[in-house]
C-alpha positions as CSV (number, residue, x, y, z in Angstrom):
1,M,0.2,-0.3,0.3
2,K,1.7,3.5,-1.5
3,R,0.4,5.2,1.9
4,F,2.5,3.4,4.4
5,E,5.1,3.9,2.0
6,K,7.1,6.7,3.8
7,E,6.8,4.9,7.6
8,R,8.2,1.1,6.2
9,E,11.8,3.1,6.2
10,I,12.3,2.7,9.2
11,L,12.2,-1.4,8.8
12,K,14.7,-1.1,6.2
13,S,18.8,-1.9,6.6
14,G,19.5,2.0,6.4
15,F,23.0,0.9,6.6
16,T,24.5,2.2,3.0
17,G,26.9,5.1,2.5
18,D,29.1,6.9,4.8
19,M,28.5,7.4,8.2
20,E,30.2,9.8,10.7
21,S,28.8,9.2,14.1
22,D,30.0,10.7,17.3
23,Q,31.9,8.0,18.0
24,M,33.6,8.6,14.6
25,K,34.3,12.4,15.6
26,G,35.7,11.9,18.9
27,M,33.1,13.2,21.1
28,P,32.5,11.4,24.1
29,Q,29.9,8.3,24.8
30,P,27.1,8.6,26.7
31,P,27.0,6.8,30.3
32,L,25.7,3.4,30.5
33,E,23.0,3.8,32.6
34,K,21.8,6.9,34.1
35,P,23.6,8.0,37.2
36,I,22.3,7.1,41.1
37,S,22.6,10.6,43.3
38,E,23.4,10.9,46.6
39,E,19.6,11.8,47.6
40,D,18.2,8.8,46.0
41,E,16.8,6.3,47.7
42,I,18.1,2.8,47.2
43,I,16.9,-1.0,47.7
44,V,19.3,-3.4,47.5
45,L,18.0,-6.4,46.0
46,P,18.7,-10.2,46.9
47,E,20.8,-11.6,44.9
48,A,19.8,-13.2,41.6
49,T,20.7,-17.0,41.4
50,G,19.2,-20.3,39.4
51,E,17.1,-21.6,42.6
52,L,14.4,-20.1,41.8
53,V,13.6,-21.5,39.1
54,K,11.0,-24.0,38.7
55,K,11.0,-24.9,35.3
56,K,14.7,-25.7,34.4
57,D,14.4,-27.4,31.4
58,I,14.8,-24.7,28.8
59,F,12.6,-26.3,25.5
60,E,9.4,-26.8,28.1
61,C,10.1,-22.5,28.8
62,I,10.1,-21.6,25.1
63,M,7.4,-24.0,24.0
64,D,5.0,-23.0,26.9
65,R,5.8,-19.3,26.5
66,K,2.9,-17.1,25.4
67,S,1.1,-14.0,26.5
68,H,-0.8,-13.6,30.1
69,R,-3.3,-11.2,30.5
70,N,-4.9,-12.8,33.5
71,F,-2.9,-12.6,37.0
72,K,-4.1,-14.2,40.6
73,K,-4.2,-11.6,43.4
74,E,-1.0,-12.6,44.8
75,S,2.2,-10.6,45.6
76,L,5.4,-11.2,44.1
77,N,8.8,-11.4,46.5
78,L,11.7,-9.6,46.2
79,E,13.4,-12.9,45.2
80,E,11.2,-12.8,42.1
81,L,11.7,-9.5,40.9
82,S,15.3,-9.5,41.5
83,F,15.8,-12.6,39.1
84,L,13.5,-11.1,36.9
85,L,15.5,-7.6,36.8
86,Y,18.8,-9.3,36.6
87,T,18.5,-12.0,33.8
88,T,16.8,-8.9,31.4
89,Q,19.1,-6.4,32.0
90,G,21.7,-7.0,35.2
91,V,25.1,-6.1,33.9
92,K,27.7,-9.3,34.1
93,E,30.9,-7.2,33.0
94,V,31.8,-4.1,31.7
95,R,34.5,-4.3,29.0
96,G,36.6,-1.6,26.6
97,G,37.0,0.5,30.1
98,G,33.7,1.4,30.2
99,Y,32.8,1.2,26.6
100,A,30.4,-1.8,26.7
101,S,28.1,-3.3,29.4
102,I,27.3,-7.1,28.8
103,R,23.9,-8.4,29.8
104,P,22.0,-11.1,29.1
105,V,20.2,-10.0,26.3
106,P,21.7,-8.5,22.6
107,S,22.5,-5.5,21.8
108,A,23.7,-3.7,18.4
109,G,27.0,-2.5,19.3
110,A,26.3,-3.4,23.3
111,R,24.5,-0.1,23.4
112,H,21.3,-1.2,25.6
113,P,19.8,1.9,25.0
114,F,17.1,1.0,27.9
115,E,16.4,2.1,31.5
116,T,13.7,-0.3,33.2
117,Y,11.4,1.2,35.1
118,I,9.0,-1.1,37.2
119,G,4.9,0.2,38.5
120,V,4.8,-1.4,42.1
121,T,1.0,-2.7,43.4
122,N,2.1,-5.5,45.1
123,V,5.3,-6.5,45.5
124,E,6.6,-8.0,49.1
125,G,8.6,-5.2,51.0
126,L,8.0,-2.6,48.6
127,E,5.6,0.3,48.7
128,K,3.1,0.9,45.8
129,G,5.1,2.9,43.3
130,I,7.7,3.7,40.3
131,Y,11.3,2.3,40.9
132,R,14.3,2.6,38.7
133,Y,16.5,-0.4,38.2
134,S,19.9,0.1,38.1
135,G,22.2,-2.9,36.4
136,L,25.3,-1.7,37.2
137,K,24.6,-2.2,41.1
138,H,21.8,-4.4,40.8
139,Q,19.6,-2.1,43.2
140,L,16.6,-0.1,42.8
141,I,16.1,3.8,42.7
142,K,12.7,5.1,44.2
143,V,11.3,7.4,41.6
144,K,8.2,7.9,43.3
145,I,5.7,6.7,45.6
146,E,1.7,6.5,44.4
147,E,-0.9,4.5,46.1
148,E,-2.6,5.4,42.9
149,I,-0.2,4.1,40.4
150,G,-2.0,0.9,39.1
151,E,-5.2,2.9,38.2
152,K,-2.9,5.5,36.4
153,M,-0.7,2.7,34.8
154,T,-4.3,1.5,33.4
155,I,-5.4,4.8,31.6
156,G,-1.5,5.5,30.2
157,A,-2.2,1.8,28.8
158,R,-5.7,3.1,27.3
159,G,-7.5,0.9,29.4
160,Q,-6.1,-2.2,29.5
161,K,-7.1,-3.1,33.1
162,F,-4.5,-6.2,33.6
163,V,-2.2,-3.6,33.4
164,G,-2.7,-1.6,36.9
165,E,-3.7,-4.9,38.5
166,A,-0.7,-7.2,37.7
167,P,1.9,-7.1,40.7
168,V,4.5,-5.6,38.9
169,T,4.9,-3.7,35.4
170,F,7.8,-3.6,33.5
171,I,8.3,-0.2,31.7
172,W,11.1,0.3,29.8
173,T,12.6,3.8,28.3
174,I,15.1,4.4,25.7
175,I,17.8,7.0,25.6
176,P,18.6,7.0,21.7
177,Y,21.8,9.0,22.1
178,R,23.0,6.0,23.2
179,G,22.9,3.9,19.9
180,E,22.8,7.1,17.6
181,W,26.2,8.0,19.5
182,R,27.5,4.9,17.7
183,Y,25.5,4.6,14.9
184,D,23.8,8.4,14.2
185,A,20.4,7.9,12.4
186,R,20.6,4.6,11.4
187,S,20.5,3.4,15.2
188,H,16.7,3.8,15.6
189,K,15.6,0.2,13.5
190,P,18.4,-1.5,15.8
191,M,17.3,-0.2,19.1
192,L,13.7,-1.3,18.4
193,L,14.8,-4.3,17.5
194,D,16.8,-4.7,21.2
195,A,13.8,-4.0,22.6
196,G,11.8,-7.1,21.3
197,H,15.1,-8.7,22.5
198,L,14.7,-7.7,26.0
199,C,11.1,-8.2,26.4
200,H,11.3,-11.6,25.2
201,G,13.7,-12.2,27.7
202,L,11.5,-11.4,30.3
203,Y,8.7,-13.9,28.8
204,L,11.3,-16.5,29.5
205,S,12.7,-15.7,33.0
206,A,9.1,-15.4,34.0
207,E,8.5,-19.0,32.0
208,A,11.1,-20.3,34.6
209,L,9.6,-19.5,37.5
210,N,6.0,-20.1,36.5
211,L,5.0,-16.6,36.1
212,G,3.0,-14.8,33.1
213,T,3.7,-11.5,31.1
214,C,2.7,-9.8,28.0
215,A,4.3,-7.5,25.9
216,I,2.6,-4.1,25.3
217,A,3.1,-1.1,22.8
218,A,-0.2,0.3,22.9
219,Y,-0.3,3.3,25.4
220,E,-0.5,6.7,25.5
221,Q,3.1,8.7,25.3
222,K,2.4,11.3,27.3
223,L,1.0,9.6,30.3
224,M,3.5,6.8,30.0
225,D,6.1,9.0,30.7
226,D,4.7,11.5,32.7
227,I,4.1,8.6,35.2
228,V,7.6,7.5,35.3
229,G,8.9,10.8,35.2
230,V,10.8,11.6,31.8
231,D,11.2,14.0,29.0
232,G,9.7,12.5,26.2
233,V,12.7,13.9,23.9
234,D,16.1,12.2,25.1
235,E,14.6,9.7,27.2
236,F,10.6,8.0,26.7
237,V,8.6,5.3,27.2
238,V,9.1,2.5,24.3
239,Y,7.7,-1.0,25.5
240,M,5.8,-2.5,28.5
241,S,5.0,-5.7,30.6
242,P,2.8,-6.6,33.5
243,V,4.3,-9.5,35.1
244,G,2.0,-11.7,37.8
245,K,1.7,-15.2,39.0
246,V,-0.8,-17.4,36.5
């Protein structure tokens, strides 16, 4: 259909001809993740280990993976949350003098342009609200406490009630310059592909714990950006996925 021709361009490679990215110009790279300030309230997470895994057969996890939109009215514990966070965006290693972070999911050029926020409604030991995950330190940073966070996330997700009913919703923002620094404007398609890698990692990690999740790309951009407290320009929400017991 000709009417979609312009919009389809982002689906194409774009890696043709000359490219002069900021990396090639010798400009300093953006940080691997957002900094933690002295004023931030930190929650240290339990160590993530394989002891929690209930489904140890990887073939079973892969074949049983599906989207879940109905969750039990049961809480998650910090050990389960820690496992899900670390197995999706935990930093296993930093290479090249701080150039690249190695994580459980792939990312073009090891740029990992995402920040992981979680909207918590029912996690043992955490108040209702928004938190940000530090993959470098395996810690949570309290962003804001908000009793009505479930209702607000449901509105932000265009009325999808299971978003607010899940005990925790993963909300990934993207900081585009992390990819643009290396690949210039050609970075945008790879960054969106990376979001898929990240969310599928959550699917498999949740399945291993007998939990369920459901990827969401339909949401109100400004509302969700406001909920997690980002500017919508240099950082904005790109993907969501509620998690709960099924």
